[in-house]
N, C-alpha and C positions, 0 to 999 in steps of 0.2 A: 503494500499500501504505499503510493505517495502522501506527500505534508507539505505544503507552501504555504506561506502566509499570503494576505491577503493581498501586500501591497504584488507579490511574485507573482501570485496571480493578473494584478491588472498590467503589470508591465507585458506578460508573456503570456496572454491564453493559447496563442495557438500550446505552445510546451505543457499547459495543463490539458488542451485538449488528446496529444500524441497521448499524454502522462494518462489521463482516464481510457483509452482504450486501451492500454496494459492491466487496468486495473482501477480501483476506487482513488479518487483523488481527496485526501483533507485539508481543505482551505481555512486555513486558523488566525484568529480575530486575537490578535496579544496574547498572543502562543498559544492559545485555549483552541481544540477546535468549536468551528461554526457553522463550517458547511463542509458537505460533499459530493463531489463530481463525478458521475455516471454516465459509460456509454447508453445508452437506449438500452441494447442488446441486455445490458446487463438490469436496467431498467423495470425491461417489461418481464424478464425473469423474475425476480423479485414479487412485484406484481401478479404472477403467474400463480407463484407460489401462496399469496396470502390470501386471508380469507375476510369478511366480514366480522363485530364483534359479537354477533349474535350464531355464525356460523364455531369461530373460538371458545366462547362457552357452551356452547348445546354439548351432549355427550350421549354418545351409541351403546354404550358401555353402561351397567348397571355396577356401583361400587360397594362394597359392603362399609356397613360398615354401621359398628354395635360400641357403644359409646358406655362405659363402666357409670354406673350409675354415680350421681354427686351427692354426696351428704352435706347438709350444711346447718349447721343449728345456730341458729337465732337467739340473741338474749337481748331483754330488756334493759337499758342502762337503768339504772338503780339511782333519783333525787335525793 
């Protein structure tokens, strides 16, 4: 994965595009990752693998869930 500063990116967009053809390019702002530049092929591949939130949360398999009984003792404070 290639990393370049926002300043480097602005100076040489063509270099960033060439690097993105090989893999993701992280563009930093003040030393922290701020953006990622991807080739369209990589972006489409990632989108094809994604699911919407409902599909991600739905489960086709049953999961056994048998929690242990919880015993709680409540006391009334004395005044």
